[in-house]
C-alpha positions, 0 to 999 in steps of 0.5 A, a space after each residue: 275888819 277894823 269894826 270887828 276888832 273894835 267889837 272884840 276889844 270892847 267885849 274883852 274889856 267887859 269880860 275882864 272888868 267883871 272878873 277883876 271886880 270879883 277879885 276885889 275885896 275877897 276878905 271882909 274888912 276887920 271890925 274894930 271895937 271902937 269907932 274907926 274910919 278906914 282911910 282911903 288909900 292913895 296906892 292902888 290895891 294889889 291885884 291877883 298875880 294872874 291878872 298882872 300877867 293878863 296885863 302883859 298878855 294884853 300888851 302883847 296883843 295890842 302891840 301885835 294888832 297895831 303893828 299889823 295895822 301899820 305894816 300890813 294893812 296900812 290903816 290909820 283907822 285901825 291904829 286909832 281904834 287901838 289907841 281908843 282901846 288903850 285909853 280905856 284899858 291901860 288908861 282908865 281901867 288899869 289907871 296907867 299902872 303898870 307903865 312902860 315909861 315908869 318901869 325903867 325906874 324899877 329896872 334902874 333901882 333893881 340894878 343898883 339896889 340888890 335888896 329890891 326885887 323887880 316884879 316879872 311883869 314890870 320887866 316885861 312891860 319894860 322889855 316887850 315894847 323895846 323888842 317890838 321897836 327893834 323889829 317893827 319901829 315905834 308901834 308902841 307909841 303909835 297906839 298902845 301907850 296910854 300917855 301917847 294915845 290920849 294926846 294923839 286923839 286931840 291932835 286936830 290942828 297941828 302946826 309944824 315947828 322949825 327944825 332947830 326948835 324941835 332939836 332944842 326941845 328934844 334935849 329935854 327928854 335926855 335931861 329928864 331921863 338922866 335925872 330919873 335914872 340918877 334918883 332911882 339909882 340912889 333910891 331917892 324917888 321915882 320922879 317919872 311916876 310922881 310927875 306924870 301929867 296924865 296918870 292923875 287924869 286916868 285915876 281922877 285923884 291928882 292934885 290941882 297942879 298935876 290936873 292943870 299940867 295934864 290939861 295944859 299939855 292936852 290943850 297944847 296937843 291940839 296945836 303942837 302934836 304930842 308935846 309930852 311924847 316928843 319933848 318930855 317922855 324919857 322912855 321915848 329916848 330909848 325907843 328913839 335909839 332902838 327904832 333907828 336900827 329896826 328891821 322893819 318900819 312904817 313906810 309912807 308909800 308901799 312902793 317906790 316914792 314918786 316925789 308927788 309931795 302930797 305927804 310933805 306936810 302930813 306929819 304933825 311930828 315933823 318926822 318926814 325926811 325931805 329929799 335933798 337935791 344933789 346940786 347943793 351937796 357940800 364940798 368934801 373939804 368943808 365937811 371934813 373940816 366941820 367933822 374935825 371941829 366937832 371931834 374937838 368940841 364934843 369931848 370939851 362939851 362932855 367935860 364941861 357938862 360933867 363939871 357943871 353937873 358935879 357943882 350941883 350935886 348937893 342941890 340934887 342930893 337934897 331931894 333924898 329924904 335921908 340927906 335932907 333929914 341929916 341936913 335938918 338935924 345938923 342945922 337944928 343943933 345950931 338953932 336950939 331955940 327954934 321949934 323942931 320939925 316933925 321929921 326930926 322929932 320922929 327920928 329922935 323918938 326912934 332912938 337911932 344913932 345920929 352918926 349912922 344917919 350922917 354916915 348913910 347920908 354922906 354915902 348918898 351925897 358921894 353917889 350924887 357927886 359921881 352921878 352929877 359928873 355922869 349926868 352932866 357929861 351925858 347931857 354935854 354929849 347929847 348937846 354936841 351930837 344935836 349940834 352936829 346933826 343940825 349942821 350936817 346935811 343928810 342926802 337922800 332920795 324920796 320922802 321917808 320917815 325918820 326912823 328915830 322920831 317917827 311914832 308910826 301913827 300912820 297919818 302920812 300913808 293916807 296922803 300917798 296916791 301909790 297903792 299896794 302892788 303898783 309900780 
């Protein structure tokens, strides 16, 4: 069955690659009287609207197929085949755009800037994976996301990390998410897209630095499975939250767990929860005491985080072009003998009043001050909850995947000796 699906995927890829090539260059390039060389553009050319909706269609198809492989067929080979197709289509063919990971920036900008129009396809790429995750777990991460798929195929000799190491590294995506939302909400930058380590590989036109970062992550992925997905991806934070309340989810065994321990070390992401013996159950008084401790500490961490974030609001705001230009313009008045930058020269040539620039920059700086409080408080909350999670012991029977961190790759299923229909 999986071989037929792979053949169908490759056949469809050949069809729409030919269609898309027909859609390009519908109009000839203009002829200039003087000699002029048309420069190579860095931004991908716009596509026909129906082709953009076709991308959404392919997203739904791939999500449906990989979900079927995970929940019904319980086939790791099937998941891997979808991963290969996603790399070919969403990666090299579509060059990583539209991307569900980066779409959250468009959504944020649209919520805070009424002048920005969000394309429906971008909204679809943001919402559809979340909806599938709500019902079926993180099947989008399993084999549909091209950023995760390219890492998954190189995870060959994965090593396990200590639980506390994973927890501490797991704080980085929350910081990344907060910064991405802050910069998108203030119309400053789309940092997720700018510093995506694999888009340059798919487009074959990244800078040497970004190529190097992508290559390093892939080399790391051989031994530390999916480092970007686990310790960097901001969209994974949302998928983690939604997956925890998913209606259905991948299970290691199709029936009752027999505690054979064969799957104990099968997950390269450390997402399998090991059963906790009843004999080490903690005294209730100690548990209540620890709970009261965190009820005091977590609000304190939120305040300290918010206060710390507010101290760095000026540094954060300097990424904004208007703020940086206003600051350079103000400093240039005290350095009249110094040569002015191209940005200042261009601004003065436009004849715009400086007071308007200062006023707009002041508003943006105030936004960063408020955003610094919110970002710092959010990080403090996450840090406090992470410490609490490491402290409290979760009691359970049988080996089960952690619904939040499990990427539904299906590796653990092959280790279970229990077959479907057995008791």
